[in-house]
N, C-alpha and C positions, 0 to 999 in steps of 0.2 A: 504494500500500500504506500502511496506517495506521502511525503511529509505534509502536504497541504491537507490531505484527508485526515491524517493523524492529528493535525492541529485542530481541525474542525470537530472531529469525533469526540463525543462525550462532553463537549463544552456546554451544551444546553440540551433541554428536553426536545424530543422530536416534534412536539406540538406547540413549541414556543419559539417565536422568532427573535431576532437580535435585539428588538426593542422591549422584549419581555411580554409581548402580547400573544394572544391565542393565534396560532398558525393553523387556520382552517384547512382541513385536508380534503382535497378534491381527488379522491382515488379513482383511477380508471377502472372500468369493469374488466376483470380478468376473463380470458378465454383459453380453454384448454381442457385436457383430460381430467386433471385433478379438480378443477373448478366444477366440471360436470358431475363428478362423483360427489362432491360436497353438496351440490344442488339436489341430487337425488336423495342423499342422506338427510338433508334438511327437510325435504317434503315429507319423508317418512317420519321424521321427528315431529313436525308440526301436526301431522294427522294424529300421531300418538298423543301429543300434548293436549289436543282439543278433545279427543274421543275418550281418554281414560276416565275423566270424571263421570261419564255416563255409564261406564261399565261397573256392574255390581256383582258380587259373589256372596251368596247367602244373605243378601240385604246390605252387605257392607260394600263401600266403594273399593275399587281396585287399589287406589292410593289416596291417603288423606293424612294431613298433618294438622290435627285439631289442637293447636297450641293453647287456645283458651281453656280447654278441658284437660289438657295434658294427655291426649290420646293420639295414637298413630296407627294407621292401617297400611299394611304392606301385603300386596297380592290377596286382598280380601280378608286378611287376618288382623283382627283388632288387638292392639297392644295398649293396655290400660296403665295407669300409674303403678299398679302392682307388678308390672312387668319391667320395672326400671332396670333390673340387673341385665335382662335379656337385651333391652334397648341399649344399655351401655356397651354390651359386647358388640352389638351391631355397629355402633358408632366407632368403637375401637377398630373393628375390621375395616370400616369405611376410611378412617384416617390412614391406617396402614396401606390400604389400597392406593390412596392418593400419593403417598410418599414413594412407594415402590414403583407405581406406574410412572411417576415423574422421573425417578432415577433412571428408568429404562428408556422411556419414549418421550421425555421432555414435555413440552407444553402443547402437545398435539390435541389434548382435550379442549384447550381454549379455542383453537381454530376450527375444529370439526364438530364438537358436541356441545360446547357451552351455549346456553340459551341466549346470552347476551350477543355473542357473535352471530348465531343463526338468525335471530330477529333483526339485528343491525344489517348484516351483509346480504341476507337472503330474502328479507321482507322489505324493510324500510329503504335500504339502499337501492334495491331494484325498482321500487316505486318511484324513488327520486330520479333514477335514470330514465324511467318511462315518462315522467312529467317534465323534467327540466333538461334532460339530455345527459350525455356522458360527462365525466369529470372536467375535461378541458372546456367543454361548452359552458358548464356551470361557472367555472372560474372566469372565463372571458366575459360572460354576461354580467356577473356580479361586479366586475370592474367598470362596466359602462353605467351610464345613467339608466335607471330602471324605466322600462316602458310599461304601458297598460297590460300588455301580454304577460310580462314578467310578474307583475303584481297578481294577475289572475292565476298564473301557474303556481306561484308560491302559496297563494291562499288555498287553492285546491289541494296542494300537497299537505299543508298543515291540517286542513280539515280531515283528509284521509288519515294522516298520522294520528290525530286525536281519536278518530273512530276506531282505528285498529288498537290503539292503546286502551280504549274502553273495553274492547273485546278481550284483550289479553288480561286486563285487570279482573274481569268477571271469571275467566277460566282460572286465573291464579287464586282468586278467592274460593273457587269451588274446591280447590285442593286443601283449603283450610276449614271451611264451614260446610262443604258438600254442595253439590249442584242443586239439590232440593232447597237448601238454605238460600242460595243465590236467587232462584226463581221466586222464593217467598218474599225476598226483599223487593224484587221487581213488581210483584203483584200487589202487595199490601201497601198501605199508606206509609210515607217516610217516617211519620211520627212513631210508628210501631218498631222501626228498625233504624234508629238514628245512628248507632255505632256502626252497623253494617253499611249504611249509606255513606257515612263519612269515610269508611275504609275504602269503599268502591271509588269515590271521588279522589281520595288521596293516591291510590295506586294508579288510577288513570292518569293523573297529572304527573306522577313520578315516572311512569313509563314514557309518557309523551316528552317530558324534559330530557330524559336519558337518550332516547333515540332521535330526537330532533335537534338537540343542542350539545349534550355532554359527550355522547358517542364514545370514541376510542379512549377518552380519559378514564372511563370505567376500567378498561383493561390495563392501562399504563400507570394509573395512580391509585384508584379506589380499591380494586379487587385484591383481597389479601392473598389469594392463590398465586397471582402474578408476582407478588413480592416473595412468597414462599419458595417459588421455583428457583429463585436466585441462589438459595443456599442448598437446594436439593440436586441441582445439575452437577455433573462432573464431565470430564473429557471423554467418557465412554457413553454418555447419554446420547440417544438418537434425536436429532433435531434438524430443522431446515438450515442448511449450511452452504456457504459459497466455497467452491474448490479453488482456493487462491493459488495452489501450485500449478494448476492448469490455466487459470484465468489471468494471472499477472505475468508481466506488466501489461496494463490495458492499452489498447490502441484502436482508434476508430477505423484505421485503414485495414483492409481485409488481409492483405498479404505482406504485412511489414515483417521484416526479419527480426526474430527474437521476441516478437510480441505474443502475449497470451491470447486465449480465446475470447476474453471479455472485450467487447467493442465499445464499452462505456456508453451505451445507449440510454441508460437511466430508466429503462422500463421496469426493472425490479423495484425501484423507488416509487415510480408513478402509480403502480397498482397496489402498493402496500397500504393497508387501512390504518396503520399507525405511523406512516411516513418515515420509516427507517431505511437505511442502506444496509442490506444484509451482507454486503461485501466488506463491511467493517467488522464482521465477526458476530458471535453470539451476543444478543442484547436482550435486556429485560423486557423491552417493549414488543419483541417479536412474539406473536401468538401462534406461530406455526400454521398459518392458514394456507400456505403453499401457493398463494397468488403469484409470488415472485418466481416460483419454479415454472409455472405455466408460461409466464411472460418471457422468461429467459429461454425456455425451450422453443418458443415461437421465433424468437430472434435468432437463435442458433440455427434453426431450420432455414430461415430466410438467407443467412450468410453461408450456408453450406458447412456448418461445423457440428460436431457431435453434441447431442443434448446432455442434460444432467450436469451442466456447469454449476447450477444451484440444485441441490438434491437433499434427500434425507440421508444423513450420515453423522457419525460422531467426529469430534475434533481429532481424536487419535486415528480414526480411519482415514481422514483426509491427509494428515501429516505423514502417515505411512504409505499412502497411495493405494491401499487395499480397498477392494469393494466391500460393501456392507455384508456382514454375515451374522447369523445368530450365534453368538458366543455362548459358552457355558454359563457365564454370568446372566445373560439375558434369558437363557432357557430355564435356569434355576429360579430366577426371580419370577418369570412368567408362570412356572409351575406353582410357586408359592402363592401367587395371585389367584390362580385357579382353585387352590385348596381353600383360600379365604372365601372365595365366592361360593364354593360348594358348601362350606360350613355355614355361611349366612343363609343360603337357600334351605339347608336342613333345619336351621333354627326356625325359619318362617313356616316351612311346610309342616313341621311337627307340632306347631303351636295349635292348641285345641280351642274349640269354640266355647266349651264350658270350662271355667276355672273354679276350683272348689277347695275348701279347707274343712277338714273333719277333725273335731276335737271332742274329747270327753267333757261332759258338763261338770264343772268344778263342784266339789262337795258331795257328789253322788258316789255311793259305794256299790259293790256287787250286790245284785238282787237275785233271790231264788224265786222261781215262778212255780205256779201250781201244776204246770204241764211238765215239770221235771227239768226245765232248762234254766240256765243262769243268764243274766243280761247286764249290759252296761248302757248308760244313757249318753247319747251324743248330740251335738249340734253341728249342722253343716251350713256353711256359707258358700253360696254358689252364684257365679256371675255368668250370664249369657252374653257373650261378647259380640254377638251379631246384632243386626238391627231388626231381626224377625222374632216373633213369638214362637218358641219351639216347644214341642212336647218334652216331658221330663219325668223320669222315675228312677228309683234306685233298685239295684239288683246285687245280691251278694254272689261273688264268684263261686263260693262253696255252697252247693245246694242244701247242705245240712244246716246252714246258718240262715236264720229268719230275720227280716227287718220289719219292725212294727213302728209305724209312724204315729206321732202324737198330734192330736188335733186334726184340723182339716188338711189332708195330704195335698201336696202340690202335684198338679198334673201338667203344668206348663210354666215356662219362664219367659218373662217379657224381655225384649231386646235391650241390651246395655244397662241392665239393672241388677243390683245385688239383692239376693233373696236368701232367707234363712228358714230352716225347719229343724225340728227335733225328732229323734227316733231312737228306739231301743234296738240293740243288736242281741238277739237270743241265740245261744249255742248250747249244745249238750255238754255236760261236764266231762264226758269221756273224750271230747275233742280238744280239751284244753290240757296240755301236758306240761305247761310251765306257767309262771306267774304272768308274763306278758306275751301275748300272741297277736300277730298282725293278720287281720282279715282284709281281703281285697273287696272294695265296694265299687261297683260299676255305675257310672252315671250314663243313663241311656236316653236317647231321643227316639222314641219309637223302637225300631229294631237296630238302630245305629249306636254303636259305642262312642261316646263323646269324650270320656275321661275315666281314668281309674285312680282310686285313692286308697290308701291304707288306713284302717281304723285299728288303733291299739286297744286290745281287749285286756283288761286287768282282772285276774281272778285271785282266789286265796290258795292257789295250789302250793 
């Protein structure tokens, strides 16, 4: 890299000019194979994002983060505050996943999967291209005196931005209070749902401000993950990188002796949504969106030179001149990632709809009954973690053990409610061979086993 570039590099933020003012980015629209892949992935993501709140399993939404009530639903399984330990394990796995994923694959999440990037680049930016034209046209028009057409176009753009932000805010809220809750706020008077209405307005304005004005500053300054990656990456991390061994020294002339493949066209900078020059090396502002790879490949094709001057590679791979390969480090970390994901899936899948606690009633001693059995008195607290009212009854796994319920027996459990009942456990003295014996109690919903619990039977053996 030339001394001039080194002198300029790192002197200021990519979105701030020499006067310290906002350097508005007019990114050109990328064209290429990777951009097309990102577009398809984004469409899939957007369809998933919009449709998931409408999908329910046993009355529970597919995903919901009910922060006001401290409840979380994953794949239709409800996690209540009583599941704090399991939720903590899930969060620990999630954090480890982020750390390990970043160590191996860099910040590719930001450019390909992050909602901020997908909405900004694949929704709002494309609408802006459609209404106002490509980046160069926008830049030239904004330097001129605004005409009536420009005012009309910008007004239409911001109205569309605000409408989409309103839609996003409603979908976002549906992940917190549920899609039914959102529809309730819309149908009923505002006075009945002041907090919900204020939240809807707040998120609408927040999304509008972010995507219309803040934009890339979220990725370069606000997002904590962007800062975290700076301490997670190493020279073996895979990232979007410029092959300086092949590209330097730069020269605009096609057949200059001793010149590298880089023709210094600047296209990699022009398409970058954070306005960095990837040729200066790994930078915090790079979100690995791969727009520069597509732009560079297009230019290399135009001048008859090999592609992949900018590519996915680690710093060590570029320095050694070796092609990218899955090292033992990457394979082992990827395997560990897979184990973590399987563990999390097992935790979610094995979570039961009924959650119960069975305890002996304090102060109650062993009772001898007229039918020759002995009994202990128990109290069961059971929660139905679905949104549906489900049938319920208790069955002893041992057919010789009888359950005698006290008072009006429960035959159903309402959704998301804690219910209690009391029952005797009657056993034959011959079946009790020690002072404490565990008997299995099955919680049934019709013919379906929902949960199994142990009841500790205390005798005078």
